[in-house]
C-alpha positions, 0 to 999 in steps of 0.5 A: 294595771289600772290603765289596762284593767278593762282590756285585761278583764276582757282578755280573762273573760274571753279565755273562759269562753265568753263571747259577749263583754261589756261594761255598764255604769249602774250608779243611776239605777241602783234603786232597781237592783234588789240587793242591799244598799250596803252591798251595793255601796261603791259598786258603780260598774257592772261587767256583763258576760255572754255565752251563745246558745247552740243554734243547732240545738235551737233548730229542734224547737218547734212549738214547745221547749225540748229536754235538750234545750232545758239541759243546755239552758242549765249548762250555759247558766252554770258555765256563766256563773263559773266564769263570773266567779273566776273574774270576781276572784281575779278582781278581788285578788287585785284589790277590787270589790266584786259581786257576781249575780247569778245568770238565772235566779228568779225572785218572782216568775210571774213578774219575771224579775230577779235581783237585777235585769241582766238584759237591762245591764247588757243594754246599758253596756252596748251589747244589744237592745231590748227587742220585741221579744222582751229579750236583749238582741245583739247584732251578731247573735240575735237573742241566742245567748245567755248573760251574767253580771258582776258588780264592782268598784273597779274604775272600768270605762263604761260602754255606750248603749246602742241606738238600734232596734229590731227595725222591720224584723217581726219573726218572733211576733207570729211564732210566739205561742202565747201571742205575748209579743207585740209590735212594740217592746214596751207592750210585751204581755208578761202575763201571757208569756208566764201562762204559757211557760207554766203550761209547758212546765205543767206538761212536764216538757221541761222542769223550769219556766222556759220556752226558747221559741222566740230565741230560735226565731231571733238570730241577729242582723234584723232587716 
């Protein structure tokens, strides 16, 4: 079983509707994870699962998020959490320790931080790279997907990070209503982004701090 564990885990995940799958080595970044040291003990791998966002639904977004997008966002998060639970229980049934981390549970909205960064783990797992939009960008799906992670002690071979970037694609830069997206990912303006998210929420456009405009703009295959 151990020999084919990664293959079997991916097969299970794909059967649950997961489209993106990767394994990250988290042994060197545990200090960045806001979970107790006791719980993280021996959990040196992360399984990252991704589901795509409806591209047709994203087409409805122009200069603000829509109620349909908000509902779709919540539905995707719930589906990812359910998939992570199923994979977690399967791993535990085979004698491994596993800890599912919710797809969307923010600890600090202004700093946009959670128990861990799914996009950081996705980057380590070779699912994509951090784009100018401060999101994970995948070759095929762009940023049009959501992620969830499972921390485990299962001896899964980690995938390698991609040596890629957004190249000459700047679609999201001009479309960002907060002007938070710059030429380089490392100078993304988190405060400007949060201010715009808060504005959308205060106007009751959506009931959560989400936008979707840069997600719509990033459909993959940068050139």
